[in-house]
C-alpha positions in Angstrom: 26.3 13.7 6.5 24.9 13.3 10.0 21.3 14.3 10.7 22.1 15.2 14.3 23.5 18.4 15.7 24.8 19.2 19.2 22.3 20.9 21.5 23.5 22.9 24.5 21.8 24.9 27.2 23.8 27.1 29.7 27.0 25.4 28.6 25.7 21.9 29.3 25.5 19.3 26.5 22.0 18.0 26.0 20.7 15.1 23.9 21.3 15.8 20.2 18.5 17.1 18.0 17.8 16.6 14.3 19.1 19.2 11.9 16.4 21.7 10.7 14.0 20.2 8.2 14.7 16.5 9.1 11.8 14.6 10.5 11.8 11.3 12.5 9.0 9.4 11.0 7.7 6.7 13.4 5.5 4.5 11.3 3.4 1.6 12.6 3.3 -1.6 10.5 0.1 -3.6 11.1 -3.0 -1.7 10.1 -0.9 1.3 8.8 1.3 0.2 5.9 -0.3 -3.3 5.6 -3.3 -5.2 6.9 -3.5 -5.7 10.7 -1.9 -9.1 11.3 -1.7 -10.2 15.0 1.4 -11.8 16.5 -0.5 -15.0 16.7 -0.6 -15.3 12.9 3.1 -15.0 11.8 2.7 -17.0 8.6 0.3 -14.3 7.3 3.0 -11.7 8.1 5.2 -13.2 5.4 2.6 -12.8 2.6 0.5 -9.8 3.3 0.8 -6.9 0.8 1.6 -3.3 1.5 -1.2 -0.7 1.2 -1.2 1.3 -2.0 1.1 4.2 -1.7 2.8 3.1 1.5 6.2 2.1 -0.1 6.3 5.1 -2.4 5.5 7.7 0.3 7.8 6.1 3.0 10.7 5.8 0.4 10.1 9.4 -0.7 10.6 10.6 2.9 13.7 8.4 3.2 15.2 9.8 -0.1 14.5 13.4 1.2 16.8 12.6 4.1 14.3 12.0 6.8 14.6 9.2 9.4 12.3 6.2 8.9 11.7 4.0 11.9 9.0 1.3 11.7 7.6 0.4 15.1 5.3 -2.5 15.8 3.6 -4.5 18.5 5.2 -7.6 17.0 7.4 -9.4 19.5 11.2 -9.7 19.2 10.9 -13.3 17.9 9.2 -11.9 14.8 12.0 -9.4 14.0 13.4 -11.5 11.1 10.0 -12.0 9.5 9.3 -8.3 9.9 12.6 -7.1 8.5 12.5 -9.5 5.6 9.0 -8.4 4.7 10.0 -4.7 4.7 13.0 -5.4 2.5 11.2 -7.8 0.1 8.5 -5.2 -0.4 10.9 -2.4 -1.1 10.7 -0.3 2.0 13.8 1.8 2.8 14.3 2.4 6.5 16.8 3.1 9.3 15.4 1.3 12.3 12.7 -1.2 13.5 11.4 -0.9 17.1 9.7 -4.1 18.3 7.4 -4.7 21.3 5.2 -1.6 21.1 2.4 -2.0 23.7 -0.7 -3.7 22.3 -4.1 -2.3 22.4 -3.9 1.3 21.0 -5.1 4.4 22.9 -1.6 5.8 23.0 -0.6 9.0 24.7 2.9 10.0 23.8 4.7 12.2 26.4 8.1 13.5 25.4 10.3 16.5 26.0 10.6 16.9 22.2 7.9 18.2 19.8 5.6 15.3 18.8 3.1 15.2 16.0 0.6 12.4 15.8 -1.2 11.4 12.6 -3.9 8.8 12.7 -3.9 6.5 9.7 -7.4 6.3 8.2 -7.0 3.8 5.4 -5.2 5.8 2.6 -1.5 6.4 2.4 -1.0 9.8 0.7 1.1 12.9 1.1 0.2 15.0 4.1 -2.1 18.0 3.7 -2.4 21.0 6.1 -5.8 21.6 7.8 -6.8 23.9 10.6 -8.8 22.1 13.2 -9.7 23.0 16.7 -7.6 21.2 19.4 -7.7 21.0 23.1 -4.6 22.4 25.0 -3.8 23.2 28.6 -4.7 26.8 29.6 -1.8 29.2 29.7 
């Protein structure tokens, strides 16, 4: 069953959107599901271990029908090492995006709803909290 549905506005076909309840999880690799290993140390990429809970939580989302895409600053020449590591460590996924810009301080701008969750060292289920945020004035 497809996770995409048609999206139209004023009779024009727009980019497809996910069906209700399906989430596109975009998950960084280095420093998020495993230790931060720089591109300059590819041998370490082969042996580093996943963080506790990372495989279980990511696979739970996959099994619930969500889309799992790993993205990384690793370069294209490291794709095979990266894909093999994910498979050997039991991660289920749909896609891998390589060549994410290095250096952090990301500001994602998109015409679709975007949620950002900063990883702080523990891979667990999400919890809901009310926190003040800054937004543009109406």
